[in-house]
C-alpha positions in Angstrom: 0.0 0.1 0.1 2.0 3.0 1.5 6.1 2.9 1.3 6.8 6.5 2.2 5.0 8.3 4.6 6.2 11.9 5.0 5.0 14.0 8.1 5.7 17.8 7.7 6.3 19.3 11.1 6.5 22.7 12.8 6.8 21.7 16.5 3.4 22.2 17.6 1.4 19.9 19.7 -0.6 19.7 16.7 1.9 18.5 14.7 2.5 15.9 17.0 -1.0 14.8 17.3 -0.8 14.7 13.3 2.5 12.7 13.7 0.8 9.6 15.5 -1.8 9.2 13.0 0.9 9.1 10.1 3.3 6.8 12.6 0.0 4.4 12.9 -0.5 4.0 9.5 2.7 3.4 8.4 3.9 1.0 11.2 0.5 -1.0 10.2 1.6 -1.3 6.4 5.1 -1.1 7.1 6.0 2.1 6.1 9.2 4.2 6.3 8.6 7.7 7.7 10.1 10.8 6.9 9.9 14.0 9.1 10.2 17.4 7.4 10.5 20.8 8.9 10.8 23.8 6.4 12.0 26.9 7.6 10.0 29.9 5.5 12.3 31.7 3.4 9.8 34.6 3.4 10.5 35.3 7.1 13.9 36.4 6.5 15.9 37.5 3.1 18.5 35.0 2.0 20.4 37.7 0.3 20.7 39.8 3.6 21.3 37.1 6.0 25.0 36.8 4.9 25.5 40.7 5.6 23.0 42.2 8.2 23.6 40.3 12.0 20.1 40.5 12.9 18.6 38.7 9.7 21.4 36.1 9.9 20.6 35.4 13.3 16.3 35.0 12.6 17.9 32.3 9.8 19.7 30.7 12.5 16.6 31.1 15.2 14.5 29.4 12.3 16.9 26.6 11.6 17.2 25.6 15.4 13.0 25.8 15.9 13.3 23.3 12.7 16.1 21.1 14.2 13.5 20.8 17.4 10.7 20.2 15.8 12.1 17.1 14.2 13.9 15.9 16.8 10.9 16.2 19.0 8.7 13.9 16.7 11.8 11.7 16.2 11.3 11.0 20.2 8.3 10.9 20.3 7.5 8.0 17.2 10.8 6.5 18.4 9.2 5.5 21.8 5.8 4.5 20.7 6.4 3.3 17.5 8.1 0.4 15.3 9.3 2.3 12.9 12.2 3.2 10.1 12.4 6.9 10.5 14.4 9.4 8.7 14.5 13.4 9.5 15.1 16.1 7.4 15.6 20.5 7.3 14.7 22.4 4.3 14.3 25.6 3.2 11.9 27.4 0.8 8.3 28.4 0.6 6.7 25.7 3.1 4.1 23.9 0.8 6.2 24.1 -2.4 9.2 22.7 0.3 7.1 20.1 1.3 5.7 18.8 -2.6 9.1 18.9 -3.8 10.2 16.6 -1.0 7.2 13.8 -1.7 8.1 13.8 -5.3 11.7 13.7 -4.3 11.0 10.8 -1.7 8.7 8.9 -3.4 6.5 9.9 -0.7 3.0 7.6 -0.8 0.8 10.1 1.7 1.8 13.2 3.4 0.1 13.5 7.4 0.0 17.3 8.5 -2.1 19.4 11.1 -4.3 21.7 9.6 -3.3 24.2 12.1 0.3 25.0 13.6 2.2 27.8 15.7 1.6 31.5 15.3 3.7 33.7 14.4 6.7 34.7 11.7 8.3 31.4 12.4 4.9 29.1 11.7 4.2 25.9 9.1 1.6 24.6 9.4 -1.1 26.8 9.3 -4.4 26.2 7.3 -3.7 28.1 4.1 -0.4 26.0 4.0 -2.3 22.5 4.5 -4.5 23.7 2.2 -2.1 24.1 -0.4 -0.2 21.1 0.0 -4.1 19.7 -0.3 -4.4 21.4 -3.9 -1.3 21.2 -5.0 0.1 17.5 -3.5 0.3 14.6 -6.4 0.2 12.2 -3.7 -2.9 11.5 -0.8 -2.6 14.2 2.2 -4.3 13.2 5.2 -5.5 16.5 7.3 -5.2 16.9 11.0 -7.4 19.1 12.1 -6.5 21.4 15.5 -9.6 19.9 17.2 -8.1 16.2 16.6 -8.0 14.1 20.1 -4.9 13.6 21.8 -3.7 9.7 22.0 -0.9 7.9 22.2 -2.3 5.1 20.1 -4.9 5.9 17.4 -7.7 3.4 16.2 -8.8 3.6 13.2 -12.1 1.4 13.6 -15.0 3.2 11.6 -14.1 4.8 8.3 -16.4 7.2 6.3 -16.2 7.3 2.6 -18.4 10.1 1.1 -19.1 9.8 -2.5 -21.0 11.6 -5.6 -19.6 8.8 -8.1 -16.9 11.4 -9.4 -13.3 9.9 -10.5 -11.2 12.1 -7.2 -13.8 10.0 -5.0 -13.5 7.1 -6.1 -9.6 7.1 -6.1 -10.2 8.5 -2.4 -12.3 5.3 -1.9 -9.4 3.1 -3.0 -7.6 4.7 -0.7 -10.2 4.4 2.4 -11.3 0.7 1.3 -7.5 -0.3 2.1 -6.4 1.4 5.0 -9.8 -0.2 6.3 -8.8 -3.1 4.9 -5.2 -3.0 7.0 -7.1 -2.0 9.9 -10.2 -4.5 10.4 -12.1 -1.4 10.3 -16.0 -1.2 9.2 -16.9 1.5 6.6 -19.9 3.7 6.0 -20.2 5.1 2.5 -22.2 8.2 2.3 -23.5 9.9 -0.4 -25.6 13.2 0.4 -28.1 14.9 -2.4 -28.4 18.4 -2.5 -32.1 19.1 -1.9 -34.3 20.5 1.6 -36.6 17.9 1.0 -37.4 14.3 0.9 -35.3 11.5 -1.0 -36.8 11.5 -4.9 -38.5 8.4 -5.6 -36.6 5.1 -6.7 -37.2 5.8 -10.2 -35.7 9.2 -9.9 -32.5 9.1 -12.4 -30.7 11.6 -9.5 -31.6 8.6 -6.9 -30.5 5.8 -8.8 -27.2 7.6 -9.8 -26.7 8.3 -5.8 -27.3 4.6 -5.2 -25.2 3.5 -8.2 -22.2 5.6 -6.4 -22.6 4.3 -2.7 -23.2 0.4 -4.1 -19.9 0.2 -6.2 -18.0 1.2 -3.4 -19.7 -1.3 -0.9 -19.2 -3.7 -3.9 -15.6 -3.6 -3.7 -16.1 -4.0 0.0 -18.0 -6.6 0.4 -15.6 -8.6 -1.9 -12.5 -8.1 0.3 -15.0 -8.7 3.3 -15.4 -5.5 4.8 -17.8 -4.4 6.3 -20.0 -2.1 4.9 -23.2 0.0 5.4 -24.3 2.4 2.9 -26.4 5.5 3.3 -28.4 7.9 1.2 -29.4 11.3 2.5 -30.7 14.7 1.4 -29.3 17.6 3.0 -26.5 20.3 2.6 -23.7 17.8 1.9 -20.6 19.9 4.0 -23.0 19.8 6.9 -24.4 16.2 6.1 -21.0 14.6 6.2 -20.1 16.3 9.6 -23.2 15.5 11.3 -22.6 11.6 10.6 -19.0 12.0 11.5 -20.2 13.2 15.2 -23.2 10.6 15.3 -21.4 7.4 14.0 -18.1 7.8 15.5 -16.1 8.2 13.1 -11.9 7.9 13.4 -11.7 9.0 9.2 -12.7 10.4 6.4 -11.5 9.7 2.9 -12.8 11.7 0.2 -11.9 13.2 -3.0 -11.5 17.1 -3.6 -11.8 17.3 -7.6 -10.0 19.2 -9.7 -9.4 22.7 -8.6 -8.6 23.7 -12.1 -11.6 23.1 -13.8 -14.7 26.0 -13.7 -17.4 23.6 -13.2 -15.7 21.1 -10.4 -17.0 18.1 -8.7 -19.5 18.3 -6.0 -16.6 17.6 -3.3 -14.3 20.0 -4.0 -15.7 22.7 -2.1 -17.6 19.9 0.1 -14.0 18.9 1.3 -12.4 21.9 2.3 -15.6 22.5 4.6 -15.3 19.0 5.8 -11.6 19.6 6.4 -12.0 22.6 8.2 -14.4 21.7 10.6 -14.0 17.8 11.2 -12.6 16.7 14.6 -11.9 13.4 12.4 -8.7 13.4 10.1 -10.0 13.5 6.8 -7.8 12.0 3.9 -8.1 13.5 0.6 -7.1 12.7 -2.9 -7.2 14.9 -6.4 -8.5 13.1 -9.4 -5.0 13.2 -10.6 -4.0 10.8 -7.4 -3.0 7.9 -8.2 -5.0 5.0 -6.3 -2.8 2.6 -3.9 -2.8 0.3 -5.9 -4.5 -0.9 -9.6 -7.3 -2.7 -8.2 -7.9 -3.3 -4.7 -8.3 -7.2 -3.8 -8.2 -9.1 -0.4 -5.0 -9.7 -0.4 -3.7 -8.5 2.9 0.1 -7.5 4.3 -0.9 -8.1 7.8 
């Protein structure tokens, strides 16, 4: 499944929580963990660093903080998990450096917090996480600032919202793979945008919704994953968030769509809202992101 998991960190408490999620997945599938901290070149001028003592001091301070950040994650994960782990400190625009590192190191999954330190030395603020999610060529697991802090992370219930789009179906494959490795149950949800009751069984909109959830459910059943399907009406983001809260969901896997299109998939804007407001981590894929395997079968690496 995943062979290399990237955990960007700024040393914040939320980054440490996100690191546990990444480590939990990596340990279960036997992946190598890469911990990265980025010194934001926007916080100082590289041209002035060699001639201005104040700028140079700022640069040294940021580099020291970055080294402390990766060391903190290294120490935490080494104590709690059986992992192969590497650390790195890089310089650059944070989201670009994260994406470049992912490409250069064959990263399969990025796990990061959506908020981190405040001030000029911050890394994992919402704007950076959102840019990584929108531009990453690999799936991103976004861990919110309200995610619970646990020494061990249990992934027992996974939600897969789907609108039947290619991005949603790619995300479903990732969600099913994670469910298989963690012996989790799966709920598949389609929300028809409406303020009224469900359309009749012969209505094309309802048929399309049921077809979308049934495709995911059939794949889950084929590999012996417990699965339930749900077709509802309402406001999609709000309905997904309510489902997460009322059903004890541990992780959400959903597509973000292709943001470059004028008419984007439904989950493009919905995913952003869910990421911002969900207390559970959200794994996202874009349409161009390949699924973890060509097909999902019943072969387990455990």
